[in-house]
N, C-alpha and C positions, 0 to 999 in steps of 0.2 A: 423437153430434150429426150431424145431416143436413149433408152440404158444400152451402155456401151461395153461395160466391164463386167462379165459374168463368171461365177465362181459355182461348179459343179462336183458335188462330191459323189463318189462311185461312178465316175465317168468313163471307166475303161471297157464298159460293155452295158448291154441291156438298154433300160429306159435313160439311163446317165449318158451313155453315147449318143443315143438318139437326139437327146435334148442338145447335146454338144453340136451335133451334126445342124440340128435346125437354126441354131443360134449363130454358128459359123457361117450358115448359107445365108443369112441375114445380114452378114458384114460386122458382126460383133465380134469383141476380143472375149476369148474363152479361156479360162485356167481350168483344164482338167484335173481332178484330183482322184485318187485311188490308193491301195495299198502296194501295188506293183509297178515299178517303174517301166519295165518291159512291155506290159500290158498296156501301159499308158501311151508308150512309144507306138505301139501297133495300132492303138484307136486314133491316134493323131494323123497317123498315116491312111487313114480311111477318110479323113474329112475332105470337104469340096476343097479344090486348089486354092482360091483366094481366101478363104477363112483358114486353111492349115497355116499360113504364112503368119497370122494374128494370134494362132492358138499357143498356150503355154501349159506345162504340166509340173506337178509337185505330188509326191507321195504325202498322203495324209490319211492317218488312222484317226477315224471319228472319235474314238476313244480316248485320243490324247491330247491333253491341253498343250502340251507344249507343240505339236503338229499344227494345232489351230493358230497358236500364237505365231508361230514361224509363217503360216499363211496369210496371216493379217499384216505382218511386217513386209512379205513380198509384195502383197496387193499395194500397200502404202507407198513402197519404194518404187515400184515399176509403174503403177496406174494411178497413183495419187487418190486411191478411193476405190469403192466397190458400189456397182448399181445393182446387180441381182444376185444373192445367194440362194442356190438351189440345194436344200439338204435332201439329198436324194438317196445317199449309201443305205443300204439295208440288208437283212437276211429274214430268213422265214423258218418259223417253228410250227409245230402243230401235234396233235395228237389228244386223244381222249384224255380229259383232264388228270384222272386218278394215274396215269401213266407217264405225265410229263414231268420230268425230274426237276429239281432246282435248279441245275447247272444250265438247263436250258432257259428258263426264265432270266437267271442272271446275263446269260450271253446276249439274248434279244433285247433286253432293256437296256443293257449297256451300249449297244448300237442303234437300234432303231428308235429309241426314246432319247437317252442321255446323249446321243451323238447329235440329234435336231437341237436339244437344250444347249450344249456347248457351242455349236453353230451359231445359233442365233445369240447367245450371249457374247460370243467373240466379235460379231460384225455389228450389232444394234447400236453400240457406243460410236463406231466409226461413222454409220449411216446417220446418228443423231447430228453428230458433229457437223457432218457435209449437208443436213436438212434434206436428204433424198435416201431412196432405197428401197428395195422390195426382199422381202423373205419369203421364200417359196418352199413350203414344206411338204414332201411326197409322204402322205399317208396311204389310206386305203378304203375301199367302201366297207371292209371288214371294220373299220373304227367307228362307221356309222350303223351297220345292221347286226354285228356280233353273231355271225353264223356258229354252229356247233363244233366241235373238235378242233378249235382253232384258239382257245380261250387266250394263251400267251401274245400271240400275233394279234388279236383283237384289242388286248388291254393296251399294247404299246402304240398301236395305230390310233386308238380312240385318245390316249395321252397326247398323240401329236395334234390331233383335231382341238383338243382342250386348251393346249398351249398356244396354237395358231390364234384361236379366239381370244384369248387374253391378250395377245401381243397385238392383235388387230386394234382394240381400242386403246390399249395402254401407248401405241408408238404412232398412231394416225396424227395427232398433234405434232409430232415431229417431222413429219413430211414422209414416214415410211408406210407402205402397203404390206399386208400379209396375206398370202395366198395359201390355202391347203388343199392339197390334191387328193381326190379319193377315186381312183380306178377300182374296176372289177378286175377279174381274170383277163390277161392279155399275154401274147407270146413273149417271154422274158427269160433272163438266166437265171432269175431268183429260185427256181426249182433246183438248181445246182447246189444251192445253199441250204437247201430246206433239212432242218434237223428236226427228227421225232424218233422216240423209240419204238413207235408203233408202225411196224412194216404195212399193216393194211391201209394205214391213213395215207403213208407216202403213194402207194400205188394209186389212191383213190385220187389225192392231189396233184399228182402228177398228169394224170388223164385231164382234170380240169385245166390246166395249165396248156397242155399240148394240143389240147382239142379247140383250144380258142382260135379265132379266125381274125384276131385283131392284132396287127403288127406294133412294136413299141413306136415306130416312128408316127404313126396315126395318133397314138396318145401325147407324143412329143409335139405334134403340131396343135393339138387342143389346148395343152398346157402353156405353148408359147403364146397362142391368142388370148387366153384367159389374163395371164400376166400382164400382157401388153394393155389389157381393158382395165385392168385393177381389179378384176374378181377376187373375191375372198375364197367362196367354196368352188372348186372346178371339180365338177363330175364329168368324166371324160366319156362316157358311153350311156346309152339310152336305158340298158338294163339296170344301171346303178341308180341312174335318176328317178327312174319309176320305182324302184324299191324303196328309196328314202322318202319320195313323196308319199308313198301308201302307209310307211311307218309313221309319217308326220300326222297325214291327214284321216287316215282310216287305220287306227290301231287294231281293232278286232280282227279286220281282214288280214293286216300284216302278220298278226300272231297266228292265224289259222294257216297262212302260207309257210312260216317259218317252221311250224310243227309237222307240216306235210314235207317239207323240204329235208328237216332232220332226220324224218323216218327214211326218204330215199337215200340220203347219205350214210346213215347207219346200217342201211341195209346193203349199199355199195361196199361198205368197209368189211361187213361180214362175209359178203362175196368174195372179196379179196382174201379175206384169211380162208376161206375154203379153197380158193384156187394155189394160194400159197402151201397149204397142208398137202395138196394134191402132187404139187411140184417137188416136195421132199421126198428123196428117196427113203425108201423103207429099210431098215435093217433087217438081213435074213436072220429068221430064229435061230 
């Protein structure tokens, strides 16, 4: 049976909206959720016309148990179930480890990791009762490769990978598939949420996102196809797939390349520090 009832978190922009557009174009019913109703209304207005009529919206803060329970009640009342839950909502943090405050750790854990936990915990029982469903958790290649100056982001995305693998085997007997998505850098609004006390890291990370030639709709298409085929690990681009394969099958080569990449990245950060210092007006003596 074609999965027809889709709930997407963080769907007002970026990858979430690209996924909503892809599912709507395929004729599926989509519930777009996010923090801001006005942003959701604007997002629905961009959907293809046939899908727009079948789309619905709800405000959902993935940190709120009450919001999750309300979403489940809506799905049961309006759709009598749910076929696909896409845990997409997320934010970004980064910075050299000693400079990253605990507030940033708490913030990203509560959204990127515990938001996914809450979503799966809310809808797994419903899917078990109906004997079918798909959990789709958006992680990152960072959760597989663990690049430097991204400790907090790496940790939560690795947690999403671990959770997904656990649920894959635990829920398969109930007819539930689990997919975890691990893209590398692509053009998205995530840079707008990027939180770091390290201005040099901010400049470097913004360059990595903005220079990417991969649009969010291409990533959404690969996710759509992977979920339809029941794939567990969805690597959306060649760069990430190659890096992960090297890590698994040629660890010494991977370690050598990571060290070289770390040196380049830290060099870029130091260059950004010098540029920032040059831009700072000097106080007259």
